[in-house]
C-alpha positions, 0 to 999 in steps of 0.5 A: 291898682291905682297909678300914683299919677292918678289924683281923682277917681270918677264913678266909672273907675270906682265901680271898676274897683268895687267901690260904692260911693254916695253922698252924705249930708252935713246936717243929718238932723235937718236932712236924714237919709237912708244910707249907712251912717256911723257918726252923728255930729256933736249936738249944736247946743252942747257944742256951744256950751263946750266952746264957751267953757273952753274960751271966748270964741271971738278972741283967737289971740289972747292966751294962745287961743286959735288964731285965724290964718288969713287966706293968701293964695298968692303966697302959699300953695294949696297944701300950705292953705290946707295945713293952716286950716287943719292946724286951726281945727286941731288947736280948737280940739285941744287935748283930752287931758285938759277937761276944758278942751273941746275933745274932752267932751267927746269919746275921742282922743288924739293919737298924736304920734306915729306908730307901726300899726297906725302910721301917719301916711304921707306921699311926697315923691315926684312919682305922686301927682300931688303931695298929701299927708295925714297929720293926726289920728283920732281913736276912742280910748279902750276901743269901746267902738271900732271907729277911727278917724284921720286928719289929712291935708292935700295939695290937690284942688278940691273936686267933687270926685273922690281923691286917690289920697282919700281912698288910700287913707280910708282903705289903709286905716280900715285894714289897720284898725283890725290889728288893734287890741279888742277890735276883733270883737267888731265886724265893721271898722268905720273910718272918717277922713277929715279931708282938707284941700287948700281952704276947702274941707269935707268928711269922708265916711268909709267901711267894708260891708263884706263885699264892697267898700262903701264910701260916703262924701259930704259937700265941701265947706269953704274957708277962704273967709273966716266963717264961724258957722262952718268952723263950728259945723266941721268941729262938730263932725270931728267931735262926732258921736260914734254910732251904727252896727259895728259889733259881732252879733247873731240874729235869726241864727246868722252872723251880723253886725249889731250896735254896741250898748252905749258906754260912757268913756271916763275923762281920764281914759287915754290912748295907750301908745306903748313904747314909741321911739318916734321916727322922723319919717313915715312909710313910703307909699311907693315901690321899694325898688324906686330910688329916693327922689329929691326932697319936695316942699313937704319934706323940706317944711316938715324938717324945718323947725319953724316951717310947720307944727311938726317941729323937731322934738325929743322923746321927753319934750312936751306938747305945745298945747297941754304940757303933757309928755310928747308920747301922749301929746297932740303933736307929731314928729317931723317927717322926711326920708323913711326909715324903719329901724328906729320904729319900736311901738306896741299898741296895747289898746 
């Protein structure tokens, strides 16, 4: 059990929990390693072509293209700095429904809405040492692979140690991925956590090998100043090619994980969210016996129409980026006080 006041977990604490942690290089093509790897960054040449197709990279303002947010540490909190940076990356990814957007060149799609099976996890209570929250979930349409990914922002300072928030996201989405239709064909359910802390970001790869939770972490990339190479590298990871032995197989009479056959994902393949009555909340990750504490900065911002990307929308409103109905869009609903009565969602694929 990890106390809610805990922010960082050192190697000794991880070993006590049965967690194995190792480093993962950001540029595997330059520095291959022997550790388990379930994703390869999108090829650099193909990325440049996709980016050129999407828009002029140097022009952030024309036509609503992604605009760099100047770093103002004296004005904004670390959580707000992380929110700005993550928002920039998601705007670059765009929507799979538009074939000129970056994500349309990948096997991934954005879930865009909070569902019962795959909720947008958050923690913004006084019992928590720092505010953090998931603002997007990435999945592969038709579940051709068992990989999941989430985009998480955190108010804690960047640290080489694993953060409690990163571990919660990894464990929760590994467990919840098993509940998705067709994923019972898979033995391993890898999860990528794209972790943003102020103007630093890194990638967490996690999977359960049957006896231990295996966590690999990359070094942080810093974005205090606009760095196009770092932006490109992080986006290539968010567009990564899913790889690795994940599917049930038999070798020498023994059950094992094997690599699925390569499969092309049609551009019109989208995540099906079923019927989703979007809540204005996310589940509390605190004991239900605790009383509701005063609203924090996170919950206040989430319910302020101009305070964040999660502006108040009705069920029939359209996505800010692509004009699609909100059910299949890139945006989420506001968050606030948790309530389960208004959640009705079935994941069909």
